[in-house]
Every structure is written in structure tokens, then in C-alpha cells.
NUMI-350788 format. One line per 8 residues: number of its first residue (from 0); their letters; for each residue x, y, z of N, C-alpha, C. Coordinates in Angstrom, 1 decimal. Layout:
BEGIN
NUM> A> X:Y:Z:X:Y:Z:X:Y:Z | ...
END
This chain:
BEGIN
0> XXXXXXXX> -31.6:-33.0:24.5:-30.6:-34.0:24.3:-30.1:-34.4:25.7 | -29.8:-35.7:25.8:-29.3:-36.2:27.1:-27.8:-35.8:27.3 | -27.5:-35.5:28.5:-26.2:-35.1:28.9:-25.3:-36.3:29.0 | -24.0:-36.1:28.6:-23.0:-37.2:28.7:-21.9:-36.7:29.6 | -21.5:-37.6:30.5:-20.5:-37.3:31.5:-19.4:-38.4:31.6 | -18.3:-38.1:32.1:-17.2:-39.0:32.3:-17.0:-39.1:33.8 | -17.0:-40.3:34.4:-16.8:-40.5:35.8:-15.6:-41.4:36.0 | -14.7:-41.1:36.9:-13.5:-41.9:37.2:-13.7:-42.5:38.6
8> XXXXXXXX> -13.7:-43.8:38.7:-13.9:-44.5:39.9:-12.6:-45.1:40.4 | -12.2:-44.7:41.6:-11.0:-45.3:42.2:-11.3:-46.2:43.3 | -10.9:-47.4:43.2:-11.1:-48.4:44.3:-10.0:-48.2:45.3 | -10.4:-48.3:46.6:-9.4:-48.3:47.6:-8.5:-49.5:47.6 | -7.4:-49.5:48.3:-6.5:-50.6:48.2:-7.1:-51.9:48.7 | -8.0:-51.8:49.7:-8.6:-53.0:50.2:-10.0:-53.3:49.6 | -10.4:-52.5:48.6:-11.7:-52.6:47.9:-11.7:-53.8:47.0 | -12.9:-54.3:46.9:-13.1:-55.5:46.0:-14.1:-55.2:44.9
16> XXXXXXXX> -14.7:-54.0:44.9:-15.7:-53.7:43.9:-15.8:-52.2:43.6 | -16.2:-51.9:42.4:-16.4:-50.5:42.1:-17.8:-50.0:42.6 | -18.7:-51.0:42.9:-19.9:-50.7:43.6:-21.2:-50.5:42.8 | -21.3:-51.0:41.6:-22.5:-50.8:40.9:-22.9:-52.1:40.1 | -24.2:-52.2:39.8:-24.6:-53.3:39.0:-25.3:-52.8:37.8 | -25.1:-53.5:36.6:-25.7:-53.0:35.4:-26.8:-54.0:35.0 | -27.7:-53.5:34.1:-28.8:-54.3:33.6:-29.1:-53.8:32.2 | -29.3:-54.7:31.3:-29.6:-54.4:29.9:-31.0:-54.0:29.7
24> XXXXXXXX> -31.3:-52.9:29.0:-32.7:-52.5:28.8:-33.0:-52.8:27.3 | -34.3:-52.6:27.0:-34.9:-52.9:25.7:-34.1:-52.4:24.5 | -33.5:-51.2:24.6:-32.8:-50.7:23.5:-31.4:-51.2:23.3 | -31.0:-52.2:24.1:-29.7:-52.8:23.9:-28.6:-52.1:24.7 | -29.0:-51.1:25.4:-28.0:-50.4:26.2:-28.0:-50.9:27.7 | -26.9:-50.7:28.4:-26.8:-51.1:29.8:-26.9:-49.9:30.7 | -27.7:-50.0:31.7:-27.9:-48.9:32.7:-27.4:-49.4:34.1 | -27.0:-48.4:34.9:-26.7:-48.6:36.2:-28.0:-48.9:37.0
32> XXXXXXXX> -28.1:-50.1:37.5:-29.4:-50.5:38.1:-29.3:-50.5:39.6 | -28.1:-50.6:40.2:-28.0:-50.6:41.7:-26.6:-50.0:42.0 | -26.6:-49.3:43.1:-25.3:-48.7:43.6:-25.2:-49.2:45.0 | -24.0:-49.8:45.3:-23.8:-50.3:46.7:-23.2:-49.2:47.6 | -23.7:-49.2:48.8:-23.3:-48.1:49.8:-21.8:-48.2:50.1 | -21.2:-47.0:50.3:-19.8:-46.9:50.7:-18.8:-47.5:49.7 | -19.1:-47.3:48.4:-18.2:-47.8:47.4:-17.8:-46.7:46.5 | -16.8:-46.8:45.6:-16.4:-45.7:44.7:-17.6:-45.2:43.9
40> XXXXXXXX> -18.5:-46.0:43.4:-19.7:-45.5:42.7:-20.6:-44.7:43.6 | -20.8:-45.1:44.8:-21.6:-44.4:45.8:-21.0:-43.0:46.1 | -19.7:-42.9:46.2:-19.0:-41.7:46.5:-18.8:-40.7:45.3 | -19.1:-41.2:44.1:-18.9:-40.4:42.9:-20.3:-39.7:42.6 | -20.3:-38.4:42.7:-21.6:-37.7:42.4:-22.1:-37.8:41.0 | -21.2:-38.2:40.1:-21.6:-38.3:38.7:-22.3:-39.6:38.3 | -22.2:-40.6:39.2:-22.8:-41.9:38.9:-24.1:-42.0:39.6 | -25.2:-42.3:38.9:-26.5:-42.4:39.4:-27.3:-43.6:38.8
48> XXXXXXXX> -28.2:-44.1:39.6:-29.1:-45.2:39.0:-29.8:-44.6:37.8 | -29.9:-45.4:36.7:-30.5:-45.0:35.5:-29.6:-44.4:34.5 | -28.3:-44.2:34.8:-27.3:-43.7:33.8:-27.0:-44.9:32.8 | -26.9:-44.5:31.6:-26.6:-45.4:30.5:-25.1:-45.5:30.4 | -24.5:-46.7:30.4:-23.1:-46.9:30.3:-22.8:-47.0:28.8 | -22.0:-46.0:28.3:-21.6:-46.0:26.9:-20.3:-46.6:26.7 | -19.3:-46.3:27.6:-17.9:-46.8:27.4:-17.4:-47.1:28.8 | -16.5:-48.1:28.8:-15.7:-48.5:30.0:-14.3:-48.4:29.6
56> XXXXXXXX> -13.5:-47.5:30.2:-12.1:-47.3:29.9:-11.9:-47.0:28.4 | -12.8:-46.2:27.9:-12.7:-45.8:26.5:-13.2:-46.8:25.5 | -13.7:-48.0:25.9:-14.2:-49.0:25.0:-15.7:-49.0:25.0 | -16.3:-48.9:23.8:-17.7:-48.8:23.6:-18.3:-50.2:24.0 | -19.3:-50.1:24.9:-20.0:-51.4:25.4:-21.4:-51.5:24.9 | -21.8:-50.5:24.1:-23.2:-50.5:23.6:-23.4:-51.8:22.7 | -24.5:-52.5:23.0:-24.8:-53.7:22.2:-24.2:-55.0:22.7 | -23.3:-54.9:23.6:-22.6:-56.1:24.1:-23.6:-56.8:25.1
64> XXXXXXXX> -23.4:-58.1:25.2:-24.1:-58.9:26.2:-23.8:-58.4:27.6 | -24.7:-58.5:28.5:-24.5:-58.1:29.9:-23.3:-58.7:30.5 | -23.1:-60.0:30.3:-22.0:-60.7:30.9:-20.7:-60.2:30.4 | -20.6:-59.7:29.1:-19.4:-59.0:28.6:-19.1:-57.7:29.2 | -20.2:-56.9:29.5:-20.0:-55.6:30.2:-19.6:-55.9:31.6 | -20.2:-56.8:32.3:-19.8:-57.1:33.7:-18.3:-57.6:33.7 | -17.9:-58.4:32.7:-16.5:-58.9:32.7:-15.5:-57.7:32.5 | -15.9:-56.7:31.7:-15.0:-55.5:31.5:-14.9:-54.7:32.8
72> XXXXXXXX> -16.0:-54.7:33.6:-15.9:-54.0:34.9:-15.0:-54.8:35.8 | -15.2:-56.1:35.9:-14.4:-56.9:36.8:-12.9:-56.9:36.5 | -12.5:-56.9:35.2:-11.1:-56.9:34.9:-10.5:-55.5:34.7 | -11.3:-54.5:34.9:-10.9:-53.1:34.7:-9.7:-52.8:35.6 | -8.8:-52.0:35.1:-7.7:-51.5:36.0:-8.3:-50.4:36.9 | -7.5:-50.1:37.9:-7.9:-49.1:38.9:-7.0:-47.9:38.6 | -7.6:-46.7:38.3:-9.0:-46.4:38.3:-9.7:-46.8:37.0 | -11.1:-46.8:37.1:-11.9:-47.2:35.9:-12.6:-45.9:35.5
80> XXXXXXXX> -12.6:-45.7:34.2:-13.3:-44.5:33.6:-14.6:-45.0:32.9 | -15.7:-44.4:33.3:-17.0:-44.6:32.7:-17.5:-43.4:32.0 | -18.0:-43.7:30.7:-18.6:-42.6:30.0:-20.1:-42.9:30.0 | -20.9:-42.0:30.6:-22.3:-42.2:30.9:-23.2:-41.2:30.1 | -24.4:-41.6:29.8:-25.4:-40.7:29.3:-26.5:-40.6:30.3 | -26.9:-39.4:30.6:-28.0:-39.2:31.6:-29.3:-38.8:30.8 | -30.1:-39.8:30.6:-31.4:-39.6:29.9:-32.5:-39.6:30.9 | -33.2:-38.5:31.1:-34.2:-38.5:32.1:-35.4:-39.5:31.9
88> XXXXXXXX> -35.7:-39.7:30.6:-36.8:-40.7:30.3:-36.3:-42.1:30.7 | -35.1:-42.5:30.4:-34.6:-43.8:30.8:-34.5:-43.9:32.3 | -34.1:-42.9:33.0:-34.0:-42.9:34.4:-35.4:-43.1:35.0 | -36.4:-42.4:34.5:-37.8:-42.6:35.0:-38.2:-44.0:34.8 | -37.9:-44.6:33.7:-38.3:-46.0:33.4:-37.7:-46.9:34.4 | -36.4:-46.7:34.6:-35.6:-47.6:35.5:-36.2:-47.5:37.0 | -36.5:-46.3:37.4:-37.0:-46.1:38.7:-38.4:-46.8:38.9 | -39.2:-46.6:37.8:-40.5:-47.3:37.8:-40.4:-48.8:37.9
96> XXXXXXXX> -39.4:-49.3:37.1:-39.2:-50.8:37.1:-38.7:-51.3:38.5 | -37.9:-50.5:39.1:-37.4:-50.9:40.5:-38.5:-50.9:41.5 | -39.3:-49.8:41.4:-40.5:-49.7:42.3:-41.5:-50.8:42.2 | -41.7:-51.3:40.9:-42.7:-52.3:40.7:-42.1:-53.7:41.1 | -40.8:-53.9:40.9:-40.3:-55.3:41.2:-39.7:-55.4:42.6 | -39.3:-54.2:43.2:-38.7:-54.2:44.6:-39.3:-53.0:45.3 | -40.6:-53.0:45.7:-41.2:-51.9:46.3:-40.5:-51.4:47.6 | -39.8:-52.3:48.3:-39.2:-52.0:49.6:-37.8:-51.4:49.4
104> XXXXXXXX> -37.2:-51.5:48.2:-35.9:-51.1:48.0:-35.7:-49.6:48.1 | -34.8:-49.1:48.9:-34.5:-47.7:49.0:-33.6:-47.4:47.8 | -34.0:-46.4:47.0:-33.2:-46.0:45.9:-32.0:-45.1:46.3 | -31.0:-45.1:45.5:-29.7:-44.4:45.8:-30.0:-43.0:46.2 | -30.7:-42.2:45.4:-31.0:-40.8:45.8:-31.7:-40.7:47.1 | -32.5:-41.7:47.5:-33.3:-41.6:48.7:-32.3:-41.9:49.9 | -31.3:-42.8:49.7:-30.3:-43.0:50.7:-29.5:-41.8:51.0 | -29.1:-41.1:50.0:-28.4:-39.8:50.2:-29.2:-38.8:50.9
112> XXXXXXXX> -30.5:-38.7:50.6:-31.4:-37.7:51.3:-31.6:-38.1:52.7 | -31.6:-39.4:53.0:-31.8:-39.8:54.4:-30.6:-39.5:55.3 | -29.4:-39.4:54.7:-28.2:-39.1:55.4:-27.9:-37.7:55.5 | -28.7:-36.8:54.9:-28.5:-35.4:54.8:-29.4:-34.7:55.8 | -28.9:-33.7:56.5:-29.8:-32.8:57.2:-30.3:-31.7:56.2 | -31.3:-31.0:56.6:-31.8:-29.9:55.7:-30.7:-28.9:55.3 | -29.8:-28.6:56.2:-28.7:-27.7:55.9:-27.8:-28.3:54.9 | -27.5:-29.6:55.0:-26.4:-30.2:54.1:-26.9:-30.3:52.7
120> XXXXXXXX> -28.1:-30.1:52.4:-28.6:-30.2:51.0:-27.9:-29.1:50.1 | -27.4:-28.1:50.8:-26.7:-27.0:50.1:-25.3:-27.3:50.0 | -24.8:-28.4:50.5:-23.4:-28.7:50.5:-22.9:-28.7:51.9 | -21.7:-29.3:52.2:-21.2:-29.4:53.5:-20.9:-28.0:54.1 | -21.1:-27.9:55.4:-20.6:-26.7:56.0:-19.1:-26.7:56.3 | -18.5:-25.6:56.2:-17.0:-25.6:56.4:-16.7:-24.7:57.5 | -15.8:-25.1:58.4:-15.4:-24.3:59.6:-13.9:-24.3:59.6 | -13.4:-23.2:60.2:-12.0:-23.2:60.7:-12.1:-23.4:62.2
128> XXXXXXXX> -11.4:-24.4:62.6:-11.5:-24.8:64.0:-10.1:-24.8:64.7 | -10.0:-24.2:65.8:-8.8:-24.3:66.6:-9.0:-25.3:67.7 | -8.1:-26.3:67.8:-8.2:-27.4:68.8:-7.0:-27.2:69.8 | -7.4:-27.1:71.0:-6.3:-27.0:72.1:-6.2:-28.3:72.8 | -5.0:-28.8:72.9:-4.8:-30.1:73.7:-4.1:-29.8:75.0 | -4.3:-30.8:75.8:-3.6:-30.7:77.2:-2.1:-30.7:77.0 | -1.5:-30.2:77.9:0.0:-30.0:77.8:0.7:-31.3:77.6 | 0.3:-32.4:78.3:1.1:-33.7:78.1:0.6:-34.5:77.0
136> XXXXXXXX> -0.5:-34.1:76.3:-1.1:-35.0:75.3:-0.8:-34.4:73.9 | -0.3:-35.3:73.1:0.1:-34.9:71.7:-1.0:-35.1:70.7 | -2.1:-35.7:71.1:-3.2:-36.0:70.2:-4.3:-35.0:70.3 | -5.0:-34.8:69.1:-6.2:-33.9:69.1:-7.5:-34.7:69.1 | -7.5:-36.0:69.0:-8.7:-36.8:69.2:-9.4:-37.2:67.9 | -8.7:-37.2:66.8:-9.4:-37.7:65.6:-8.4:-38.4:64.7 | -8.9:-39.3:63.9:-8.1:-40.1:63.0:-8.4:-39.6:61.5 | -7.4:-39.3:60.8:-7.6:-38.9:59.4:-7.0:-40.0:58.5
144> XXXXXXXX> -7.7:-40.3:57.4:-7.2:-41.3:56.5:-7.2:-40.8:55.1 | -6.2:-41.0:54.3:-6.2:-40.6:52.9:-6.8:-41.8:52.2 | -7.7:-41.5:51.2:-8.3:-42.6:50.5:-8.1:-42.3:49.0 | -8.4:-43.4:48.2:-8.4:-43.2:46.8:-9.6:-42.5:46.2 | -10.7:-42.4:47.1:-11.9:-41.8:46.6:-11.9:-40.3:47.0 | -11.6:-40.0:48.2:-11.5:-38.6:48.7:-10.1:-38.4:49.2 | -9.7:-37.1:49.2:-8.3:-36.8:49.6:-8.0:-37.2:51.0 | -8.7:-36.6:52.0:-8.5:-37.0:53.4:-9.9:-36.9:54.1
152> XXXXXXXX> -10.1:-37.9:54.9:-11.4:-37.9:55.6:-11.2:-38.2:57.1 | -12.0:-37.7:57.9:-12.0:-38.0:59.4:-12.8:-39.3:59.5 | -12.1:-40.4:60.0:-12.8:-41.7:60.1:-13.2:-42.0:61.5 | -12.6:-41.3:62.5:-12.9:-41.6:63.9:-12.7:-40.4:64.7 | -13.5:-40.2:65.7:-13.4:-39.1:66.7:-13.4:-39.7:68.0 | -12.4:-39.5:68.8:-12.3:-40.1:70.1:-13.1:-39.3:71.1 | -13.8:-40.1:72.0:-14.7:-39.5:73.0:-13.9:-38.6:73.9 | -14.4:-37.5:74.4:-13.8:-36.5:75.3:-12.5:-35.9:74.8
160> XXXXXXXX> -12.3:-35.9:73.5:-11.1:-35.3:73.0:-11.4:-33.9:72.6 | -10.3:-33.1:72.3:-10.6:-31.7:71.8:-11.5:-31.7:70.6 | -11.3:-32.6:69.7:-12.2:-32.7:68.5:-13.6:-32.9:68.8 | -13.9:-33.9:69.7:-15.2:-34.2:70.1:-15.9:-33.0:70.9 | -15.1:-32.4:71.8:-15.7:-31.3:72.6:-15.9:-30.0:71.8 | -15.2:-29.9:70.7:-15.4:-28.7:69.9:-16.8:-28.6:69.3 | -17.4:-29.7:68.9:-18.7:-29.8:68.4:-18.8:-29.5:66.9 | -17.7:-29.1:66.2:-17.8:-28.8:64.8:-17.1:-29.8:63.9
168> XXXXXXXX> -16.4:-30.8:64.5:-15.7:-31.8:63.8:-16.5:-33.0:63.7 | -16.7:-33.6:62.5:-17.6:-34.8:62.4:-16.9:-35.9:61.6 | -17.3:-37.1:61.8:-16.8:-38.3:61.2:-17.6:-38.4:59.9 | -16.9:-38.6:58.7:-17.6:-38.7:57.4:-18.6:-39.8:57.4 | -18.3:-40.9:58.1:-19.2:-42.1:58.1:-20.2:-42.2:59.2 | -20.3:-41.2:60.0:-21.2:-41.1:61.1:-22.5:-40.4:60.6 | -23.6:-41.1:60.4:-24.8:-40.5:59.9:-25.9:-40.5:61.0 | -25.5:-40.5:62.3:-26.4:-40.5:63.3:-27.0:-39.2:63.6
176> X> -26.3:-38.1:63.2:-26.9:-36.8:63.5:-27.9:-36.3:62.5
END
């Protein structure tokens, strides 16, 4: 039997989208067909391409026209709650459909794998780091931002700062390593 999960998507204050597109499939249900990078849907581990959308904010959307499902997403309050079914057979069908119609499209799970090093597939490494600053400087060299999606994230590391020189502090959005 397919697993059902509930995902809560929180849009940032300056956000304009929850970050996913739906498509109706033969059985009358809607599936997540595309996930946009750096959006609430992308940041939520529970939301994947091929998930069947059963409810939006507690309202059953099975059998509705696609335009009505999209409208419910667009007018949704923040945060939005999705009730999803994870059916491996449906997911396989959606991936095959995407490959046949858009062979160059990088699928969501492939994007995540491209941004991960072999070590990070086990989860992020955690460190306790002591940062020492110069006597006259009150800064440690990084910027932390509270977000609606994650509690706190490092969004910038200043060059030649204690944080940069330590070698263990990284920017959440820097995928160059």
C-alpha cells in the first residue's frame, strides 16, 4: 500500500510561490510534476516529483480540474498543508513521462544528488566551532538569516574572516564544493 504523508510548506515573506507544478494523470488524480529550485517545496524533504496530491489545506482535490487545483494552491494561506500519497508505480510512470517528453530535464532527485558530496548523502556533518576574532573587530564573518523554511541558515561568509578561515563553516546556498 502506498504511504501517505502530510507536508507543510511555508513561503518566505518575499516569496511568490510554493514552488511546484501539478499535472493531472489518467486516473483523475493530480501529481507533483515539477519542483522549482530554492522554494518551499524544494526545501521540504516530504515533497517529491510523482507524489499524488490528495488534499490541500484539508480540502480533498481528487477529481477536480487542474485549473481548480492550481487555484487552491495560489489562494492558499501561508503555510500551506499538503496531504500526499507516495505511490512508487505512479512515480515511475511520471519519471518515464518526463524522460520521454523532456530528455534534457534534470529531475528533482538528480539536482539534490548533484549538490551533495558522497559524505553528505548520510546527512549534514555537524561541528562545534570556536571562532576567534581580532580585538578591535566585533564580527565573526558570517551572516545568519532566520527563514520560514529553516530555523536559521548561514547565507554569506565574508572572505578572510574567522568563519572563512576556520574551514568548517559553510554557506547553505553555496554548492561549489
